[in-house]
C-alpha positions as CSV (number, residue, x, y, z in Angstrom):
1,M,92.2,142.9,124.8
2,S,90.0,145.8,124.4
3,D,87.5,146.9,127.8
4,T,84.2,146.1,126.1
5,L,85.5,142.4,125.6
6,G,87.3,141.7,129.1
7,W,84.2,143.4,130.5
8,G,81.9,140.9,128.1
9,I,84.3,137.6,129.2
10,A,83.8,138.5,132.6
11,F,79.7,139.0,132.0
12,A,79.7,135.0,130.1
13,L,81.9,133.7,132.7
14,F,79.6,135.1,135.8
15,C,76.5,133.7,133.9
16,Y,78.1,129.9,133.4
17,V,78.9,130.0,137.3
18,L,75.2,131.3,137.8
19,A,73.8,128.5,135.6
20,M,76.2,126.3,137.1
21,G,75.5,126.3,140.5
22,L,71.3,126.2,139.8
23,T,72.2,123.3,137.5
24,L,74.4,121.9,140.8
25,V,70.5,122.2,142.7
26,R,68.9,120.4,139.8
27,L,72.0,117.9,140.2
28,L,71.4,117.0,144.2
29,H,67.5,117.4,144.3
30,G,65.9,117.0,141.3
31,P,63.4,114.8,141.3
32,A,63.8,112.1,139.5
33,A,66.9,110.6,137.8
34,Q,66.2,111.5,134.5
35,D,66.3,115.2,136.2
36,R,69.7,114.1,137.7
37,V,71.0,112.4,134.8
38,Q,69.9,115.7,132.1
39,A,71.7,118.3,134.7
40,L,75.2,116.2,134.5
41,D,75.0,116.6,131.2
42,Y,74.4,120.4,131.3
43,L,76.9,120.9,134.2
44,Y,80.2,119.6,131.4
45,T,78.7,121.3,128.9
46,M,78.4,124.5,131.1
47,G,82.4,123.6,132.5
48,M,83.5,122.9,129.1
49,L,81.8,126.9,127.5
50,A,83.4,128.2,131.0
51,V,86.6,126.6,129.9
52,L,86.2,128.2,125.6
53,V,85.7,131.7,127.6
54,L,89.1,131.4,129.4
55,G,90.8,130.6,126.6
56,L,89.5,134.0,124.8
57,R,91.0,135.5,127.5
58,Y,93.8,134.4,128.5
59,A,94.3,134.3,124.2
60,S,96.3,130.5,124.5
61,G,94.8,127.4,122.4
62,M,95.3,124.9,124.8
63,Y,92.4,126.3,126.4
64,F,90.8,125.2,123.6
65,E,92.2,121.8,123.2
66,I,91.1,120.9,126.6
67,S,88.0,121.7,125.3
68,L,87.7,119.5,123.2
69,L,89.0,116.7,125.8
70,I,85.4,117.3,128.3
């Protein structure tokens, strides 16, 4: 794996974790039930994308199958 790809994967994972953290705040303190449902939907979408990026990082097809299950 090239150095640029490694930095890109690390940056993408950081962005996904940051987005998941902010979404968790919205999930816990959302003003309406619709906001909480949308935050939960976004949370598992970000989780699936983080698993896909980890699959690229470790060059394993198992992570892609896990993301399909999510």
